[in-house]
N, C-alpha and C positions, 0 to 999 in steps of 0.2 A: 459206707461212704455216704454223706446227707444228699440226698435228688432232690432237697427243697430250694428255689430259686435264693442270693444271697439279700437279705433286710436290706432295704434301701436307707439309704441315711438320710433320717428327715432334716437334714441342714442342706439336702442335694438342690432345692429352690436357693437357698442363700446362694448357694456357691456357683450356683450355674446362673445368677445375676448378677452377681459381683465379677464374675470372669468377662461377661458380655460389658459388664459396663467399663472397667478394666479396657476392653479391647475396642470400645469405640474410644476412649479416649486414649489410647495408644494411636488409631489412626489418627486424629486431629493432630497429635503432637508429630506425627512422621510427617505428616503435609506440612505443617509450621516450621519443621527444620529442612525440608527439602525446600519450602520456598528461600528460608534464611539464605541457605547455600546457592540458589540463582540468584538470589539480587546479591551473593557477592560476601556473606556473611558466615563466619560461624552462629551457630544458634543460639550459643550464649550471649554473643553480642549483641542478636537483637533481642532477646532478652533483655536482657541492662536496657539497650535504649526505651524498650515499652515499659517497666519499670521508672526508669526516669523519668521520662515521659508523660504517666500515667498518676503523679503524684499528685494531691491535690494540691493548692495554693493555701493558705500561703507557708506551705512545708517549702526546704530545700535539701533535693536529698543528696545525702554523702554518701561516701563509700559505706561507711556503716549500716546507711539504711538499705543501700542497695543490698549489700551482701545479706542482710535478714531478708529480704525480699524475694532472693536466690534460693536462698538455703546454701550461700556458699560461705566459705571463709572470709576473713578480712582481706589477706593477701593474695586470694586469688581475682578477688574483686578489683583490687590496686591493678593488678598485671590484666586485669580483661579490661578496662576504665584506660589503660596506657596504649592496649592495642586500638582501641575505638578511637583517643584521641589521636595516634598516628596517623586511621584512615578517615580524619575531621569528621566522624559520627558526634561525638562529645566533646565537649569542653570541662574546663574546671572555673571553679571560681570561688570567691571567699563568702564565706555565709555572712550577710551582711548583719547578722542579730550574734555571732558567736564569730569574731575574726580569727579563733585559730581552728576553726573546723573550715575542712577545704566541701567543694558541695560538687555534684554534675548537674552539666547542661546539654542537651541535646541540642546540637548545632543545625543551622539552617539543611545542609546536606543529610545530615543525621536524621528530619525532620519530615525531608523529599524520602530516603529509603522506607521509613518508617509509614512512611504514608502508603506507600506502594505495600508493603507486606499487609501493612490491617485491612488493606481495603482486598489481598488475596486470600484471607483471613477470616474476612468476612466471608466470600464465596463461599471455603470450604465447611465454615460453620452452616450455610444457607442448605448447601448438602448433605450433610453428617448431622444436623440438629434434630431431626425427627427419629432419626435412629438414637440417640443420645439421649434423651429427652426420655424416647421409649425402656430405653435400656434404666436408666434411672427411678424411671416411674417403677419399674420392675422393682428393682432394688428395694422398694419404700413400699410397696405394698402389702396388707396386712397378714398375707400368709407368708411373707418373706419375717413381719414380724416378728410370727408364732416360729420358727425357725430361730430367729435371734435368741430366743426366751431359752430353746431348749442350750443353745451355745453359754446358758447363764446371765445372759444381760436383760434388763427391763426396760421394754418402751420408756421412752420421755415425756 
């Protein structure tokens, strides 16, 4: 039997850094989901509101746009938009440039809810930001880049 300690994987620093970064992201996402639930929304409703409200003018957010932004299927976003419309969070309008296309619009009530959630998110980010930034910086450190090379990737 070999009494030598096992050789450490040269990628261990990368694995640790990525694990910590994912942990910090999950903490933020968990807090985000809890805030949405406390505001009476399903977390995906909040994500849809944010995606629609965050579209820069002159873009008019369609269901297809929201589906891509959320990484969901078109029919899933239709159902989500239906629920948001029922809860007076979103409305539908005709795209002024292409009358065949239906666009989503945040209602006044939806903006009020989104404002409260955004404030809660800023507070959460205020507390998590140092940890999130530190975790990201660790992932991007030079010694971690060396580990990337051992994974067969080149630095950009």
